[in-house]
C-alpha positions as CSV (number, residue, x, y, z in Angstrom):
1,M,65.7,125.6,-62.7
2,P,68.7,126.6,-64.8
3,S,70.7,123.8,-66.4
4,L,74.4,123.5,-66.6
5,L,76.9,121.2,-68.3
6,I,80.3,120.8,-66.7
7,V,83.0,119.7,-69.2
8,D,86.3,118.6,-67.6
9,D,88.5,115.6,-67.9
10,E,89.3,115.6,-64.1
11,A,86.7,113.6,-62.2
12,N,87.3,115.4,-58.9
13,I,86.6,118.8,-60.5
14,R,83.4,117.6,-62.1
15,S,82.3,116.0,-58.9
16,T,83.0,119.0,-56.7
17,L,81.4,121.5,-59.0
18,K,78.4,119.2,-59.6
19,G,77.8,118.8,-55.9
20,A,78.1,122.5,-55.1
21,L,75.9,123.6,-58.0
22,T,73.3,121.0,-57.4
23,R,73.0,122.2,-53.8
24,E,72.4,125.7,-55.1
25,G,69.5,124.5,-57.2
26,Y,70.9,123.9,-60.6
27,A,70.2,120.9,-62.8
28,V,73.7,119.7,-63.5
29,D,75.1,117.2,-66.0
30,D,78.7,116.6,-66.8
31,A,81.0,115.3,-69.5
32,A,84.5,113.9,-69.2
33,S,85.6,114.5,-72.8
34,L,85.0,116.8,-75.7
35,E,83.3,114.1,-77.6
36,A,80.9,113.3,-74.7
37,A,80.2,117.0,-74.4
38,R,79.3,117.2,-78.1
39,L,76.8,114.4,-77.6
40,K,75.3,116.0,-74.5
41,L,75.1,119.4,-76.2
42,R,72.4,118.1,-78.5
43,E,70.3,119.0,-75.5
44,A,69.8,122.6,-74.4
45,F,71.8,124.0,-71.5
46,D,71.6,127.4,-69.9
47,L,75.3,127.4,-69.1
48,V,78.4,125.4,-70.0
49,L,81.4,125.3,-67.7
50,L,84.3,124.3,-70.0
51,D,87.9,123.4,-69.3
52,V,90.4,124.4,-71.9
53,A,93.0,121.6,-71.8
54,F,92.1,118.1,-72.7
55,P,94.3,115.1,-73.7
56,Q,92.4,114.8,-77.0
57,G,92.0,118.4,-77.9
58,N,91.3,122.0,-76.9
59,G,88.1,123.2,-75.2
60,L,88.4,126.5,-77.1
61,V,87.5,124.6,-80.3
62,L,84.3,123.3,-78.6
63,L,83.6,126.9,-77.4
64,Q,83.8,128.1,-81.0
65,E,81.4,125.3,-82.0
66,I,78.9,126.3,-79.3
67,S,79.1,129.9,-80.2
68,A,78.5,129.1,-83.9
69,C,75.2,127.3,-83.1
70,P,72.1,129.5,-83.5
71,S,70.2,130.1,-80.3
72,S,66.7,128.8,-80.1
């Protein structure tokens, strides 16, 4: 089962996406902040759905961090 991490500061978006993707058979986790996402990304995910605009930063910075990590 593919695993996904949804990173968005809006609870309704996380909830809607999580419900729809879970029904499609994905294992879904979510994070409401960039810091929470960084902690969860210590685990492996097949896909990350990442918002860009956050009150405390920019999702593109996290995307660069993810891209810089070596694949296992």
